[in-house]
C-alpha positions in Angstrom: 26.9 4.4 -72.1 26.6 6.1 -68.7 25.6 3.8 -65.9 23.2 4.9 -63.3 25.2 6.6 -60.5 24.9 5.3 -57.0 22.8 7.8 -55.0 25.7 9.2 -52.9 27.8 9.8 -56.0 24.8 11.4 -57.8 24.3 13.7 -54.8 28.0 14.7 -54.7 28.2 15.4 -58.5 25.0 17.4 -58.4 26.3 19.4 -55.5 29.1 20.7 -57.8 26.3 22.4 -59.9 24.1 23.6 -57.1 27.0 24.7 -54.8 24.9 23.3 -52.0 27.5 22.2 -49.4 24.8 21.1 -47.0 24.1 17.9 -48.9 27.6 16.6 -48.3 26.4 15.1 -45.0 24.1 12.8 -47.0 26.8 11.4 -49.3 30.2 11.4 -47.5 31.3 9.2 -44.7 32.6 10.8 -41.5 36.0 9.3 -42.0 36.2 9.8 -45.8 39.3 10.8 -47.7 39.6 13.0 -50.8 42.8 13.2 -52.9 42.7 16.2 -55.3 45.7 15.1 -57.4 45.7 18.3 -59.5 46.1 20.4 -56.4 48.2 17.8 -54.6 45.9 18.0 -51.7 44.6 15.4 -49.3 41.4 16.2 -47.3 40.4 13.9 -44.4 37.1 13.6 -42.7 33.6 15.0 -43.3 34.1 18.4 -41.6 37.2 19.2 -43.6 35.7 17.9 -46.8 32.7 20.2 -46.4 35.0 23.1 -45.7 37.2 22.4 -48.7 34.1 22.0 -51.0 32.7 25.2 -49.7 35.9 27.1 -50.4 36.2 25.5 -53.9 32.6 26.3 -54.7 32.9 29.9 -53.6 36.3 30.5 -55.3 35.8 28.6 -58.6 32.0 28.7 -59.2 32.2 25.1 -60.5 29.7 23.5 -62.9 30.2 19.9 -63.9 28.6 17.7 -66.5 29.0 13.9 -66.1 29.9 12.4 -69.5 30.7 8.8 -68.5 30.5 6.5 -65.5 31.5 2.9 -65.1 31.9 0.4 -62.3 35.4 -1.2 -62.3 35.7 -3.8 -59.6 33.7 -1.7 -57.1 35.3 1.6 -57.9 33.0 4.0 -59.7 34.9 5.9 -62.4 33.1 9.2 -63.4 34.3 11.4 -66.2 33.1 15.0 -66.2 33.7 18.2 -68.0 34.0 21.0 -65.4 33.8 24.7 -66.0 34.4 27.6 -63.7 36.8 30.4 -62.8 40.1 28.4 -63.0 42.9 28.2 -65.5 42.2 25.6 -68.2 38.4 25.8 -68.0 36.7 23.8 -69.3 38.6 20.8 -67.9 38.1 17.1 -68.1 38.2 15.4 -64.7 38.2 11.8 -63.7 36.7 10.9 -60.3 37.3 7.5 -58.7 34.8 6.9 -56.0 34.6 4.1 -53.4 31.3 3.7 -51.7 30.5 1.7 -48.5 27.2 1.5 -46.6 25.7 4.0 -49.0 28.3 6.7 -48.3 31.4 7.8 -50.2 34.5 6.7 -48.3 37.2 7.8 -50.9 37.4 10.1 -53.9 40.5 10.5 -56.1 40.1 13.5 -58.4 42.4 13.4 -61.5 42.6 16.2 -64.1 42.5 14.9 -67.6 45.3 15.9 -70.0 43.0 15.8 -73.0 41.9 19.1 -74.5 38.2 20.0 -74.0 36.4 22.2 -76.5 32.8 23.2 -75.8 
């Protein structure tokens, strides 16, 4: 069963589908960190995260469907199936979010190894 996502995570995940990079200010802390494990990329700070997300949205035309979410000791684990213009689409992704003061402070993005068939 999918838990109700905390508002900042809901905003972030919805922004993948709307490609609205302007909402990132409402959900990401100024000193947040993103680790995109599949791309072996670390992004630090709100400004660079917004830039990275804008480039990703433009290049890959991402669409994401949350299929599961759970809270494990304060880390919100979200599983989603993401489609877009990238090799391996559709792809299962695991997001590990840390939220503090109603803003996301850390995201670890891990591509799943499982096959996804739509």
